[in-house]
N, C-alpha and C positions, 0 to 999 in steps of 0.2 A: 286348706292346704296338705291335708294328709292326701285327700285324692288327689293332688297336681304330683306331688313327691310321688304317690302310687302310677302314674302316669307317665312321670318322669323318667322312672330309676326302671321302671317294668319294661319301657323301649331295652334296654341293654340285654335283661333275661329273655325277650322273645325275640330279637334280633338272631340271637346266642343258639335258641331252641328251632327257629328255620333254618339257619346255617345246617345247623346238625340232618334234619330233615332235609333239606333240599338232597343233600349227601348221601342217605339213604333212597330217598326216590330215585337218585341220579344213577345209584348204582345197584341198585336192586335188579337183580337177573343179571346187571353186566358185569359184575365184577368175578374175576383181574380181567377177562378180558381188553374190558372199554375202562378201566383205572386211570392207565397213563393218561386216556384221551381226558378223563372229568378234572383230573389234577390238573392238567394243562390249561383246561376251559376255567377253575375256577381260582389260578396261577394268573391269568389273562384277568379275568373278571378283576381282582385285586389291583394287578396291576392299572385297569383304564381307570378305576376309581378316581384317581386323583382329575383327570380330566373329565368324567361325568359331573363330580362335588363342582367344577370350577363354572360347568356348564349352564348347571341346575341354579348357582346360585347367582349368577350375572342374568341368567334370566326368568328363572320364576320367581325365586325370592325378594328380587328385586321390582317385577314387574306384575306379576300376577295380583290383583289385591288383598283377597284373603289370606294368603301366604303374606306378602309381603307387609302387611299391617302388625302382623308378631314378628318377622324378621325385623323391623324398626322398633318394635318394643324389646326386643332380643338387644341388638343397637345400644338402646335405650340405658338398658340394665344387663349386661351380660351375665352378672353371677345368677337372676332368676331364673328359676326351673320352665321356661317354655321350651316347647318341642311343636313340632310339627305333628299334626296327628298320624297315630298311628295307619288308619285305615287311608291315610294319603300317604304315606310314604308306601305301605305294601300294597295298595293299589298301582303306584308309579311302576314299583318293582315288578308290578304282576304285569301292566299294561305294556310297559316298555323293555322290559328283557324277558322275563318268562314264557311269555305265554307266543309273540313274534320268533323269539330263535326256539322254542318247542316246534312251530310250525315249519321254521327253516333249515335248522339243523338237527332236532332230536333231541331225544329229552335227557341224554350223557349231558351233552354239550348244552342245551339251557339253565340243569340246574346246577351246572358248575360254573359257568358263567356269571349267572345270577347269584347260586352262593358266592361266587370269591365279590363280585359287587357289596352283597348283604356283609360282609367281614371285613370288605373297607370302609364302609358306612358306619359300621360297629367301632373300628380302630380310630376312626375320624369321630364320632361321638366322644368317645373313650377319654381321646386326645383331647377333645375341645373341652371336654365336662373339667379333666384333672388343670387344664390351661387356664381357665377361667373362673374355677372356686364356686362352681352353682354351689348354691345353698338354700335360696330362699326361695319361694312362688312366688311368683307376678302378678300384683293384684288385678292384672286385664286378664288373668289366665280361665278364658271360663269356656273353652271348647272342651 
């Protein structure tokens, strides 16, 4: 039970720390010249989060076997502390956003958009937590 709470609530803090880290990395030696570019990229990332979340929800959470099972357990008991493992969520952010954008658009844009996406994800998780009243660990939470 204790470990489930640490994993569940730890993601809130980890994602906030990563957003700040992405801002530092993105703006390192680029501020103030490219500060507006980073901010525009971050706002863009946060704005497109809803589309990304909807797409991930429809495709990944309902069709990939391991993730689908955890998501179904969440639907069965929305107050359970069920989370996608942090290694998976951060891996997706790194492989689908940060690394490709870094190669295509550079460090400033990549960290800005990825930071914005993470901010959208953090906001989504916070609102989701507040509206579902998650409070107890799921009996099947073994990951």
